C-alpha positions, 0 to 999 in steps of 0.5 A: 928528222929526215922525211922518208916514206915508210915504203922505202924502209919497207923495201930496204927491209926486204932486200936486207932480209933476203940480200937479193933484189929479185927475191925482194921484188917477188915478196913486195909484188913490184919490179926489180927495177922499182926495188933498185930505184927505191934503194937508190932513193933511200941511200940518197936521202940518208946520204949513206951507201947501204948495200955493196952490190956485185954480180954474184951477191948483195951485202949490207954495208956497216951503215946498212947493218946499223939501219937494219938493227933498227928497222927489223924490230920496227917491221916486226912490231908493225906486222904484229900489230897488223896480225892482232888487228886481223885477229880482232876482226875475226874474233870480235876483239876485246870488250871492257864492261863496268857494272856493280856486283849485283848487276853482274850477278843478277842481270848480266850473266845471261848476256855475257854467256850469250856473247861468249858463245857467239865470240868464244875467242873475244876477250871479256873484261868485267870491272866491278864498281858501284854505278857511280864509279862505273860512270867515272870509268866510262868517262876516263875511257877505262871501259867501253860500256857500263851497265848501271842504275839510272838515273845516275847523276855521274853520267856525263853528257857525252854518254849515250844511254839506253834503258834496258829494264825497269825495276823497283826497290823493296824494303825486306825483313827477316822473321825477327820482324814477323809482326810487320808481315802483312802491315803497311808502314809509312816512311816515318814509321820505317825510321823506327827500325834499323835501316840497312842499305848500300853505302854513300858511293852508290846511286841507291843510297843517293836515291833513297835519301832523296826520296825521304827528303821529299817527305821531310824525313832524315834518313840515318841508316844503321848499317851501310855496305857495298853488297846487296847480298850482304844486306839480304843476309843481315836482314835474314838474321834480324839486324834490320830492314834492308833496302834492295832492288827487287831483282836480287831478292831470293824467292825463299829464305826467311825474308819478306817484303814490307809494304809502304804507304808512300810509293817508291818511284821505279828505277831503270837499269841502263847501258851507257857508252861514250858515243864520241869514241869509236866502238869495237866490233865486240862492243857493237855486238854486245850493244845489239843485245839491248835494242831499247831506244836511247834516253 
């Protein structure tokens, strides 16, 4: 491959587009002699005559036409890329966020609304996956940041993590289990009832199993789903006792919390991003909404 400076091709493009050395010099903000010298240098490096020069006009040679057919789309692509970068700088660009359905619905919506109002032209892409899957998306570079339950065993060492909210998980039941209202049950006693919880691909499932194992209890859920909203609905109609985060429990609707003798550890919502990769303006702006110190 011939080592040719991009600037030479740029000069060639402007001369070939205008077929006028003087006009090309105006577009490039350089002297006409500099344009002529650049074309001579390019022709020497390619060992081809690219233009037929006369006192009245400039024409492309057949070799010049061949080169122009390749240079023109390349220059258009470069100009398009520059325009997109300038547009991204003015609009905030694009942000790709990974989060579970529950976190999106019950936590992220106000922040997404705030960001959209501040940067109405920015592109927002939200990918719904479990907190474990979101960590994989971040690691593979398919999202810019994730909002997940913490702790999360799938977060790698490259991820910068900020705690943004503390929450507690709660056991809830519907009116079918009315006799449990006001009572305090041990974890062992809870196992006498059907337990409804998120499936094995969730940090919540991993968390609750670990808690029960600390008390030498074998947790075998009756139903495992991918949606906390569905768990709440099933608890409401009496299919069992659901285990869900407190921030997604409706204030009314035929369900009540069940107190337990053993205290459930608090968990966190956390925002994570890959600190080894450059962050877009949009990502930096969204992160600024969460000023908690890093973990």
